[in-house]
C-alpha positions in Angstrom: 140.9 128.8 -124.6 139.0 128.6 -127.5 140.4 125.3 -128.9 140.1 123.9 -125.4 136.4 124.7 -125.1 136.0 123.1 -128.5 137.8 119.9 -127.7 135.6 120.0 -124.4 132.4 119.8 -126.6 131.5 123.3 -125.7 130.1 126.3 -128.2 132.7 129.4 -128.9 132.0 132.7 -130.5 133.3 136.3 -130.3 132.7 139.2 -127.9 133.8 142.7 -127.3 134.5 143.4 -123.7 136.4 145.9 -121.5 138.5 144.4 -118.6 139.6 145.8 -115.4 140.8 144.0 -112.4 141.2 144.1 -108.6 143.6 141.2 -108.3 146.2 142.4 -105.8 149.4 143.4 -107.4 152.0 140.6 -106.4 149.6 138.4 -104.7 151.3 135.5 -106.3 148.0 135.0 -108.8 149.2 134.0 -112.2 148.4 136.9 -114.8 148.2 134.4 -117.7 145.8 132.1 -115.3 143.6 135.1 -114.2 143.2 136.1 -118.1 142.3 132.4 -118.9 139.8 132.2 -116.3 138.2 135.2 -117.3 138.0 134.3 -120.9 136.7 130.7 -119.9 133.9 132.3 -117.7 132.9 135.0 -120.6 132.6 131.9 -123.2 130.9 129.9 -120.5 128.4 132.7 -120.0 127.9 133.7 -123.6 127.6 130.7 -125.3 127.2 128.1 -122.6 124.5 129.0 -120.0 127.2 129.1 -117.5 127.4 125.4 -117.7 131.5 125.4 -117.8 132.6 124.2 -114.5 135.3 126.3 -112.7 137.2 123.0 -112.6 136.9 122.6 -116.5 138.0 126.2 -117.3 141.0 125.7 -115.0 141.8 122.4 -116.9 141.2 124.3 -120.7 143.6 127.1 -119.3 146.3 124.6 -118.2 145.8 123.2 -122.0 146.0 126.5 -123.5 149.2 127.2 -121.7 150.9 123.9 -122.4 150.1 123.6 -126.0 150.0 127.1 -127.4 152.4 128.9 -125.0 154.6 126.4 -124.1 154.8 126.8 -120.5 155.0 123.6 -118.4 152.6 124.5 -116.1 150.5 122.5 -113.6 147.1 123.0 -112.7 147.6 125.1 -109.4 147.8 128.6 -111.0 144.7 128.0 -112.8 142.8 126.3 -109.9 143.7 129.4 -107.7 142.2 131.8 -110.3 139.0 129.7 -111.3 138.2 127.8 -108.2 139.5 130.1 -105.8 141.0 130.1 -102.0 144.6 129.5 -103.1 147.5 131.8 -103.5 150.4 130.7 -105.8 154.0 132.5 -106.8 155.6 132.2 -110.1 157.5 128.9 -109.6 157.5 128.1 -113.6 161.3 127.8 -113.3 161.5 125.2 -110.5 158.7 123.3 -111.8 160.2 123.1 -115.5 163.5 122.1 -113.9 162.2 118.6 -113.0 161.2 117.3 -116.6 164.1 118.9 -118.2 166.6 117.1 -115.9 165.1 114.1 -115.9 164.7 114.4 -119.9 168.6 114.6 -119.9 168.9 111.1 -118.3 166.4 109.5 -120.4 168.1 110.9 -123.6 171.4 109.3 -122.4 169.6 105.8 -123.0 168.3 107.2 -126.2 164.7 107.7 -124.9 162.3 110.6 -124.4 161.2 109.8 -121.1 162.4 107.7 -118.2 159.5 105.1 -118.2 160.8 101.7 -118.7 164.2 102.2 -117.4 165.4 100.5 -114.0 167.4 101.4 -111.2 170.0 99.2 -112.3 170.2 101.2 -115.6 171.1 104.2 -113.4 173.3 102.9 -111.1 175.6 101.1 -113.9 175.8 104.7 -115.5 176.0 106.8 -112.4 179.2 108.7 -113.1 178.2 109.5 -116.8 174.9 110.4 -115.9 176.3 112.9 -113.0 178.2 114.7 -115.7 175.3 114.9 -118.1 172.6 115.9 -116.1 174.1 116.5 -112.7 173.7 115.0 -109.3 170.0 116.5 -108.9 168.8 115.2 -112.1 170.3 111.6 -111.1 168.6 112.1 -107.8 165.3 113.2 -109.2 165.5 110.1 -111.7 166.1 107.6 -108.8 162.8 109.1 -107.2 160.9 108.6 -110.3 161.8 105.1 -110.6 161.2 104.3 -107.1 157.8 106.2 -106.9 156.3 104.0 -109.9 157.1 101.2 -107.5 155.7 102.7 -104.6 152.5 103.5 -106.4 152.1 99.9 -107.3 152.5 99.1 -103.7 150.1 101.5 -102.5 147.5 100.5 -104.7 148.0 96.9 -103.6 147.9 97.9 -99.8 144.6 99.6 -100.4 143.2 97.0 -102.3 144.3 94.5 -99.3 142.9 97.4 -96.8 146.6 97.2 -95.1 146.8 100.7 -94.1 150.0 100.2 -92.1 151.5 99.1 -95.5 150.0 102.3 -97.3 151.3 104.6 -94.8 154.7 103.2 -94.8 154.7 103.9 -98.6 153.4 107.5 -98.3 155.8 108.2 -95.9 158.7 106.9 -98.1 157.2 108.7 -100.9 157.6 112.0 -99.2 160.9 111.8 -97.6 161.9 110.7 -101.2 160.3 113.9 -102.4 162.1 116.1 -100.0 165.7 114.7 -100.6 165.7 113.2 -104.0 162.9 114.9 -106.2 164.0 118.3 -104.0 160.4 119.8 -104.4 159.5 121.0 -101.1 161.0 124.4 -101.3 162.6 126.6 -103.9 166.3 126.8 -104.4 165.5 130.6 -105.3 164.4 131.4 -102.0 165.8 129.1 -99.2 164.9 131.5 -96.6 161.4 130.8 -97.1 160.4 127.2 -96.5 156.8 127.2 -95.6 156.2 123.4 -96.7 159.3 122.3 -94.5 158.1 124.1 -91.4 154.4 122.5 -91.9 155.8 119.1 -92.5 158.4 119.5 -89.4 155.4 120.5 -87.0 153.0 117.9 -88.6 155.4 115.3 -87.9 155.9 116.2 -84.3 152.4 116.7 -83.8 151.4 113.5 -85.6 154.3 111.0 -83.7 153.4 107.5 -84.6 150.0 108.4 -85.2 150.1 109.3 -88.9 152.3 110.6 -91.9 152.4 113.5 -94.0 154.3 114.5 -97.1 154.2 117.4 -99.6 151.2 117.5 -101.9 150.7 118.1 -105.4 153.8 119.6 -107.5 155.4 120.8 -104.5 157.8 123.9 -104.1 154.7 125.9 -102.3 151.2 125.0 -101.5 149.7 122.2 -99.2 150.8 119.2 -97.5 149.0 116.1 -97.2 148.4 114.3 -93.6 146.9 110.7 -92.8 146.0 110.3 -89.3 145.4 106.5 -87.9 143.6 107.3 -84.9 140.9 110.0 -85.5 137.4 110.6 -84.4 135.1 112.7 -86.4 132.5 114.9 -84.7 130.2 117.0 -87.2 129.1 120.6 -85.6 129.5 124.4 -85.6 132.2 126.2 -83.7 129.6 128.7 -82.7 127.9 126.1 -80.8 129.2 126.4 -77.4 127.6 123.1 -76.1 129.0 121.2 -78.9 132.5 122.6 -78.7 131.9 121.7 -74.9 131.0 118.4 -75.2 134.0 117.4 -77.7 136.3 118.6 -75.0 134.7 116.9 -72.5 134.6 113.7 -74.3 138.3 113.5 -75.6 141.6 114.3 -74.1 142.8 117.3 -76.2 146.1 119.1 -76.1 145.4 121.6 -78.7 143.3 122.9 -81.7 144.1 123.1 -85.4 141.8 125.8 -86.4 140.7 125.4 -90.1 137.0 126.1 -89.8 137.1 129.6 -91.2 134.8 130.6 -94.2 137.4 131.7 -97.0 136.2 133.0 -100.3 137.0 136.4 -101.0 134.4 137.1 -103.6 131.6 135.7 -101.2 133.0 137.7 -98.1 132.2 140.8 -99.9 129.0 139.8 -100.9 127.9 138.2 -97.7 130.2 140.0 -94.9 128.0 139.2 -91.9 128.3 135.6 -92.7 132.0 136.0 -92.4 131.7 138.1 -89.2 129.5 135.5 -87.9 131.5 132.2 -88.8 135.2 133.5 -88.3 134.8 136.0 -85.5 131.7 134.8 -83.5 133.0 131.1 -84.2 136.3 131.8 -83.0 135.1 133.5 -79.9 133.1 130.6 -78.8 136.0 128.0 -79.5 138.3 130.0 -77.3 135.8 130.6 -74.7 135.6 126.7 -74.6 139.2 126.0 -74.9 139.6 128.2 -72.1 137.1 127.0 -69.9 138.6 123.2 -70.5 142.4 124.6 -70.0 143.2 123.7 -73.7 146.4 126.1 -74.0 147.3 125.6 -77.8 146.3 126.4 -81.1 147.9 126.3 -84.7 145.7 128.8 -87.0 145.4 128.7 -90.7 145.3 132.4 -91.4 146.1 134.1 -94.9 148.2 136.3 -96.8 145.0 138.4 -97.8 145.7 140.0 -94.1 148.3 142.0 -95.6 146.1 143.5 -98.4 148.2 145.2 -101.4 152.0 144.2 -100.6 154.5 146.8 -100.4 157.2 144.3 -101.5 157.6 140.5 -102.5 158.0 138.4 -100.7 155.8 139.6 -98.0 157.3 139.4 -94.5 155.4 138.7 -91.4 156.8 141.8 -90.2 155.0 143.9 -93.0 152.1 146.1 -92.3 148.5 144.5 -92.5 145.7 146.3 -94.2 143.5 144.0 -95.7 141.0 144.9 -98.4 138.1 142.5 -98.3 136.2 141.0 -95.7 137.7 137.9 -95.6 141.1 139.2 -94.9 139.7 141.8 -92.4 138.1 138.8 -90.3 141.2 137.0 -90.3 143.5 139.7 -89.2 140.7 140.3 -86.2 140.9 136.4 -85.3 144.6 136.7 -85.0 144.2 140.0 -82.8 141.8 137.9 -80.8 144.4 134.9 -80.3 147.0 137.8 -79.2 144.7 139.3 -76.4 143.5 135.8 -75.4 147.3 134.7 -75.0 148.0 137.7 -72.3 144.5 137.2 -70.6 144.6 133.2 -70.5 148.3 132.1 -71.3 147.2 130.6 -74.7 150.1 129.6 -77.2 149.5 130.3 -80.4 150.9 130.6 -84.1 149.3 131.6 -87.2 150.4 130.0 -90.5 
């Protein structure tokens, strides 16, 4: 971390610190990333007037892991800890297997990396490559080569303002990630495929009006969605008149709720803000939905509803006992959906 700070042009120095933590046991936050974020914030505060951004601390943390610990991690753990609002499990083995298998294929051609190889190089030697790197290594190599080609097509499409060609390549890229790169779920836990479920629901919801794909390094986290025809309204879900006006102007079948405040630390400092936006806002939203006959909602919930997990992985049937205001409001929102469902036949799912 110190070397990273120096490389980024920041000051460093020594300090004495007593460290304790309220990071949830088994919450999916990397312990090394938590420590890196802590050290980064101490150095920022003591020697740099708190001028080092959360994103920079995350990047320096990744540098420390890659260079000094030798762990081939991406930025997700560090961003989760430094920037917040993300939860990540230990998927080091899954991430590490991708470059490891690709490098086996590259080594066959006397290279360190795949860059410069063509699809013909792979197909002409596919039998030997399957023996050397395994079928998954070959499939991942095909993804890498084709993906580089798709990136050029996507750049050209955006430059030409050809959204159809761009989306066609985004969809092809996502399909390749699923089938060839195989980074949508972990083979170590095939019974839990959150990203796969999100992709399936999104594809069904979008139809021909957009495309979706796994986002970032994959195996967990988020998906990326492009909607062709979408109209943007800026407002507050606590404003009943605003919600009514949107539902009256548009032919809406269902709602996807991403409008909650979602910072754990902030929720403990300003709980009333979270009760106002999350609970009061959801109440107004549901009242307007019921009044306009909209009976479907997908809710973006959080693992914070479970509090300290009794076992890992957390199951949907596990008891819920939030340890912060953010998790408490999200749990209360889920209960609001349940009782509204019983009274007004609302169809809802919490993810």
